[in-house]
C-alpha positions in Angstrom: 2.2 -20.6 43.4 1.0 -23.7 41.1 2.9 -25.3 38.5 2.7 -23.3 35.0 0.6 -25.2 32.8 1.5 -24.9 29.2 -1.2 -26.4 26.2 0.5 -27.2 22.6 -2.3 -27.9 20.0 -0.6 -30.1 17.2 1.6 -32.8 17.5 3.9 -32.4 14.3 7.5 -31.4 14.4 7.1 -27.7 15.4 4.6 -28.6 18.3 6.8 -31.3 19.3 10.2 -29.4 19.4 8.3 -26.5 21.2 7.2 -29.2 23.8 10.4 -30.9 24.7 12.3 -27.5 24.5 10.0 -26.1 27.1 9.7 -29.2 29.2 13.5 -29.5 29.3 14.3 -26.0 30.0 12.0 -25.6 32.9 11.1 -28.5 34.9 8.3 -26.4 37.0 6.1 -26.0 33.7 3.7 -28.8 33.1 3.6 -29.4 29.3 0.3 -31.0 27.4 0.6 -31.8 23.9 -2.5 -32.6 22.1 -2.8 -34.1 18.4 -6.4 -34.4 16.9 -5.5 -37.5 15.1 -4.3 -40.9 15.8 -0.8 -40.6 15.2 1.9 -37.9 16.0 4.8 -36.6 14.0 2.6 -37.5 10.5 4.3 -35.5 8.0 8.2 -36.5 9.4 6.9 -40.0 9.1 6.3 -39.4 5.1 8.7 -36.9 4.2 11.2 -37.3 1.8 9.6 -40.8 0.9 9.9 -42.2 4.4 13.5 -40.9 5.3 12.6 -37.3 6.6 14.4 -34.5 5.1 15.4 -32.9 8.7 17.0 -29.6 7.2 19.5 -28.5 4.8 23.1 -28.2 4.8 23.2 -24.1 4.2 24.6 -22.4 7.2 24.7 -18.9 6.5 21.2 -17.6 8.3 20.6 -15.0 5.7 21.2 -16.9 2.7 18.8 -19.8 4.6 16.0 -17.4 5.0 16.3 -16.4 1.3 14.7 -20.2 0.2 11.2 -18.8 2.1 8.8 -16.9 -0.6 6.9 -15.9 2.3 8.9 -15.1 5.8 12.1 -14.5 4.6 13.0 -11.6 6.3 10.9 -12.6 9.8 13.3 -15.6 9.9 16.8 -14.2 9.5 16.9 -13.2 13.1 15.6 -16.6 14.1 17.9 -18.5 12.2 20.9 -17.0 14.1 19.8 -18.2 17.1 18.6 -21.7 16.2 20.4 -22.7 12.7 20.6 -25.9 10.5 23.7 -26.1 12.3 21.9 -26.2 15.5 19.4 -28.7 14.3 22.1 -31.3 13.2 23.9 -30.7 16.5 20.5 -31.0 18.5 19.8 -34.5 16.9 23.6 -35.7 16.6 23.5 -34.9 20.6 20.7 -37.5 21.1 22.5 -40.1 18.9 20.7 -39.3 15.5 23.5 -38.8 13.0 22.5 -37.2 9.9 24.0 -37.3 6.5 24.1 -34.6 3.8 23.3 -35.7 0.0 24.7 -34.1 -2.8 21.5 -31.6 -2.9 22.5 -30.5 0.4 19.3 -32.2 1.7 19.8 -33.7 5.2 18.7 -37.0 6.2 19.3 -39.5 8.9 22.2 -42.0 8.3 19.5 -44.8 9.1 17.5 -43.4 5.7 14.4 -44.1 8.0 11.9 -41.1 9.5 11.5 -43.5 12.4 14.8 -42.8 13.8 13.6 -39.3 14.1 10.0 -39.7 15.5 11.7 -42.4 18.1 14.2 -39.7 19.3 11.4 -36.9 19.6 9.1 -39.3 21.3 11.9 -40.3 23.7 12.9 -36.7 24.2 9.3 -35.7 25.3 8.5 -38.5 27.4 11.7 -38.1 29.1 11.2 -34.3 29.9 7.6 -35.2 31.4 5.3 -33.9 28.2 2.0 -35.3 28.6 1.4 -36.8 25.2 -2.4 -36.8 24.1 -3.5 -38.3 20.5 -7.0 -38.3 19.2 -7.8 -35.2 20.9 -7.8 -31.4 19.7 -8.0 -28.2 21.1 -11.4 -27.0 19.3 -11.7 -23.6 21.1 -10.0 -21.1 23.0 -10.7 -18.0 25.0 -8.7 -15.8 27.0 -9.2 -15.1 30.8 -9.6 -11.6 31.8 -6.6 -12.1 34.5 -4.5 -13.9 31.8 -4.4 -17.8 30.6 -7.0 -19.3 28.6 -10.0 -21.7 29.1 -9.6 -24.6 26.3 -12.8 -26.8 25.3 -11.3 -30.2 23.8 -12.7 -32.3 21.0 -13.5 -35.2 23.5 -15.9 -32.5 25.2 -13.4 -32.0 28.3 -12.3 -28.3 29.4 -9.4 -27.1 30.8 -7.3 -24.1 31.8 -3.6 -23.4 31.1 -1.2 -20.1 31.3 0.2 -20.3 27.9 -1.2 -21.6 24.7 1.1 -22.8 21.7 -0.7 -23.2 18.2 1.0 -25.4 16.0 -1.5 -27.1 14.4 0.3 -27.0 10.9 -1.0 -25.6 7.7 -4.4 -23.7 7.2 -5.6 -27.5 6.0 -6.3 -27.5 9.8 -9.0 -24.8 9.8 -9.6 -25.3 13.6 -6.2 -24.0 14.6 -6.5 -21.1 12.2 -10.0 -20.2 13.4 -8.9 -20.5 17.1 -6.0 -17.8 16.1 -8.7 -15.5 14.3 -11.1 -15.7 17.5 -8.2 -14.7 19.6 -7.3 -11.6 17.5 -5.3 -12.7 14.7 -5.5 -12.1 10.9 -5.1 -15.0 8.5 -4.2 -14.6 5.4 -5.6 -17.0 3.2 -4.3 -20.6 2.2 -3.5 -21.5 -0.9 -1.3 -24.5 -1.9 2.2 -23.9 -2.5 4.3 -26.9 -3.7 2.8 -28.8 -6.4 3.4 -30.5 -9.7 1.7 -29.2 -12.9 -0.8 -31.0 -15.2 0.0 -30.7 -18.8 -2.6 -31.9 -21.1 0.0 -32.0 -24.2 0.0 -35.6 -25.8 3.7 -35.5 -26.5 4.5 -34.6 -23.0 2.2 -37.4 -21.3 4.1 -40.0 -23.9 7.5 -39.5 -22.1 6.8 -40.3 -18.3 10.1 -40.9 -16.6 12.0 -38.5 -18.5 14.1 -36.3 -16.3 16.4 -33.3 -17.3 19.2 -31.9 -15.0 19.0 -28.2 -15.8 16.3 -26.5 -17.4 14.7 -22.9 -16.8 10.9 -22.6 -16.5 8.9 -19.1 -16.8 5.1 -18.2 -17.1 4.9 -15.2 -19.5 3.3 -12.1 -18.2 4.7 -13.0 -14.6 8.0 -12.3 -13.1 8.0 -16.2 -12.3 11.2 -17.6 -13.5 12.8 -20.6 -12.0 16.0 -23.4 -12.7 16.7 -26.7 -12.0 15.8 -30.3 -12.6 12.5 -31.2 -14.2 10.8 -34.6 -14.0 8.0 -35.6 -16.5 5.3 -37.3 -15.6 2.0 -39.3 -16.5 0.0 -35.9 -15.7 2.5 -33.2 -16.9 5.9 -32.0 -15.1 7.3 -32.0 -11.8 10.8 -32.1 -10.3 12.4 -29.2 -8.3 12.1 -26.7 -10.8 8.6 -27.3 -10.7 8.1 -27.1 -7.1 10.0 -23.8 -6.6 8.2 -22.3 -9.3 5.0 -23.4 -7.4 5.9 -22.1 -4.1 6.9 -18.5 -5.4 4.3 -18.6 -7.3 1.8 -19.8 -5.2 -0.6 -17.0 -5.1 -0.1 -15.8 -9.0 -1.2 -19.2 -9.9 -3.6 -19.3 -7.6 -5.2 -16.4 -9.2 -4.7 -18.0 -12.6 -6.7 -21.0 -11.5 -3.8 -23.1 -12.4 -4.7 -22.7 -16.0 -1.2 -20.8 -18.4 1.2 -21.4 -20.4 4.6 -22.7 -19.2 7.7 -21.9 -21.1 10.4 -24.3 -20.7 13.9 -24.0 -21.8 15.5 -27.0 -22.2 18.9 -26.2 -22.6 19.4 -22.9 -20.5 23.5 -22.9 -20.6 23.1 -22.6 -24.5 21.3 -19.4 -26.0 20.2 -19.3 -29.7 23.7 -18.5 -30.9 25.2 -20.9 -28.9 22.7 -23.6 -30.6 23.5 -22.1 -34.1 27.3 -22.6 -33.4 26.4 -25.9 -32.5 24.3 -27.0 -35.3 27.0 -25.6 -37.7 29.8 -27.7 -35.9 27.5 -30.6 -36.3 27.1 -29.8 -40.2 30.9 -30.0 -40.3 31.8 -32.8 -38.1 28.8 -35.2 -38.3 27.6 -34.3 -41.9 25.4 -37.5 -42.8 24.0 -37.8 -39.4 20.0 -37.7 -38.8 19.3 -34.6 -36.7 16.9 -36.4 -34.8 19.7 -39.1 -33.4 22.2 -36.0 -32.4 20.9 -34.6 -29.2 22.3 -31.5 -28.2 23.8 -31.0 -24.4 22.7 -33.6 -21.9 18.9 -33.9 -23.2 17.6 -37.5 -23.2 17.1 -38.6 -26.6 13.5 -39.7 -26.6 12.9 -35.9 -25.6 15.2 -34.5 -28.1 13.2 -36.7 -30.9 10.0 -35.1 -29.9 11.6 -31.7 -30.0 13.0 -32.4 -33.7 9.0 -33.6 -34.6 7.6 -30.6 -33.0 10.3 -28.5 -35.2 8.5 -30.3 -38.2 11.8 -31.8 -39.0 11.6 -34.9 -41.4 12.9 -38.0 -39.6 15.5 -38.6 -42.4 17.0 -34.9 -42.3 20.7 -35.3 -42.0 22.6 -32.1 -40.5 23.8 -30.9 -43.8 20.1 -31.1 -45.2 19.0 -29.0 -42.2 17.6 -25.9 -43.8 18.0 -22.4 -42.0 14.0 -22.4 -41.0 14.4 -25.7 -39.7 17.2 -24.7 -37.5 15.3 -21.5 -36.3 12.0 -23.4 -35.4 14.4 -26.5 -33.7 16.1 -23.6 -31.5 12.4 -22.2 -30.4 11.4 -25.5 -29.5 14.8 -26.1 -27.6 14.8 -22.6 -26.0 11.3 -21.9 -25.4 8.7 -24.6 -25.9 5.2 -23.7 -24.4 3.2 -26.0 -22.8 -0.5 -25.8 -21.4 -1.0 -26.1 -17.9 -4.6 -27.0 -16.7 -4.4 -28.0 -13.3 -2.0 -29.0 -10.4 -1.2 -32.3 -8.0 -0.2 -31.8 -4.4 3.6 -32.9 -3.7 2.2 -35.6 -1.4 5.9 -35.7 0.7 5.3 -32.0 1.5 1.6 -30.7 1.1 2.8 -27.2 2.2 0.2 -24.3 2.0 1.1 -20.9 2.2 -1.2 -18.3 4.1 -2.0 -18.5 7.6 -1.5 -16.1 10.7 -0.3 -12.6 9.4 3.5 -12.4 10.6 3.6 -8.9 11.7 1.2 -9.7 14.4 4.0 -11.9 15.7 6.9 -11.1 18.0 9.7 -13.5 16.7 11.9 -12.9 19.5 9.7 -15.0 21.3 7.2 -16.5 18.8 4.4 -14.9 20.8 1.2 -13.1 19.9 1.8 -9.0 19.8 -2.5 -9.4 20.3 -3.1 -11.8 22.9 -0.4 -12.3 25.7 0.3 -15.6 26.3 -0.4 -17.1 23.2 2.5 -18.4 20.8 3.1 -19.9 17.5 5.1 -22.4 15.6 5.4 -23.9 12.3 3.1 -23.7 9.4 0.2 -22.0 11.1 2.3 -19.0 10.4 2.1 -17.3 6.9 5.4 -19.0 6.2 6.5 -21.5 3.6 9.7 -22.6 2.4 10.6 -23.9 -1.0 11.5 -27.8 -0.9 14.6 -29.5 0.5 14.1 -29.3 4.2 13.4 -25.8 4.7 9.6 -26.1 6.2 11.0 -28.6 8.9 13.8 -26.2 9.8 11.3 -23.3 10.5 9.3 -25.8 12.5 12.5 -26.5 14.5 13.5 -23.0 15.0 10.0 -21.4 15.8 9.5 -24.8 18.0 12.8 -24.0 20.0 12.2 -20.3 20.4 8.6 -20.3 21.5 9.6 -23.5 23.9 12.2 -21.3 25.8 9.7 -18.1 25.7 7.0 -20.2 27.1 9.3 -21.8 29.9 10.2 -18.3 30.8 13.9 -18.9 30.3 16.2 -17.0 27.9 17.7 -19.3 25.2 21.3 -20.1 24.9 22.5 -17.6 21.7 23.9 -20.9 20.3 22.7 -24.4 20.8 
C-alpha cells in the first residue's frame, strides 16, 4: 500500500497545528499544507498587537467552554482532551515559554508573535510537512471508493486520502463552498468581535478615556455585559463591548447595528448607594463643586460630562444640589443611553460567527458525519469565542484532535 496522502487547506493556527500533529503522530502520512495567500499564520502574526495571545489561563474545561457564544457544548469534551494547560505545555516543551497577564491572557515571554510562528514553522518542517503558499484548494470532490480529487488555484490537480478544511472564518468563501459542495450546511457568517460607532458628540470628544468597570445592556434584548470600556474617536470599544458583540453577534446583525446602548458607569453602586454618596458629600464636602467631585473611579473628564448632561450648572456645590438634579445625575451615571449607528471590526481578532453546522461534525475526531475522510478545524466551524485567547485555543484543540484522527492514531488522554 502507498503512503496516506493528507491535505490541509489553510495555513493558519488550526491548519498548522493539525499538520504538525498528523505528521508527528504517523510518519507514514504525507502531509501537505496549502495556503492561498503569500504568508502563513497571518492572524498569529498580528494577534495581540503583534504579541500573539496564545491562550487563556483558565484550566477547567467546562468553564473554559463557557467563553464561546457558539460551540460551548461541543467543546467541553475536546477541552478535556487538549486544554489550555496542554497548549502551554506543548509550546514550552518546544522552548516557547508563555507568561500570564493580569487578565488571564497568555503571551510568549518574548512578547513577539514571531516566536510562536518560528516554533510552528520549525515543527512543521521537522515533521516533513510540505508547506505551499500562494496556492489554495479551490474545489474538492469525493471519490467513489474514498478520498478526494482536488483542484488547486494554480490549475494543478491532486488526489488525497484525507482532507482537512481549516480555511478560517467565513470571510474565505472558498472553504465554506467546498464544505457545502461536500454536503455540509453553512450557518450564515456575521461579525462577532467589533467596536461600536457612537455619533454622540460628547462621547467623541472623550477619546482615550477608559473606565475599568461598566455594565452594558441593549434595551429589549437579553444582552448584558460587564467589564472595561474604552472611548474611541468613533465610539466605544474595550473588553465589555467586544464581549457584548460576541454574544450578541446575530442579534446586533439583525438590528443592522443601529440600536440604543445603555451604560451603567458605576455598576458597583446602585441608585440608593449613589444617593447615600451624594448625601455624604453634602456633609463632608459641602462647598465643593459637584462637577469636580467624581464618584467611584470615574475619570474626571467623563464625570464632568455626565454632570453637564444632567443639566447641573458648573457652579453648583453639593449643598445646593437639588433633589431633581441628584435624580438626573443618578440616571446619567447608571443608565446613559447612547445611539449606536455602526461597527468597526477589531483588527487583532476579526472573528466571525457562522460556518459549518456543528451537529454535522464528530467532535471526537473532527471528522464530517456526512462525508468520510473530510475533517474540520478552527473558525470554519460555527465556533467563536470572546476575546482573550479563546479563539486560538479552539484552533489548537480542534487541530490537535483532527491531526491525530487523520493520522489514524488514538491521541493520548493528556498532552
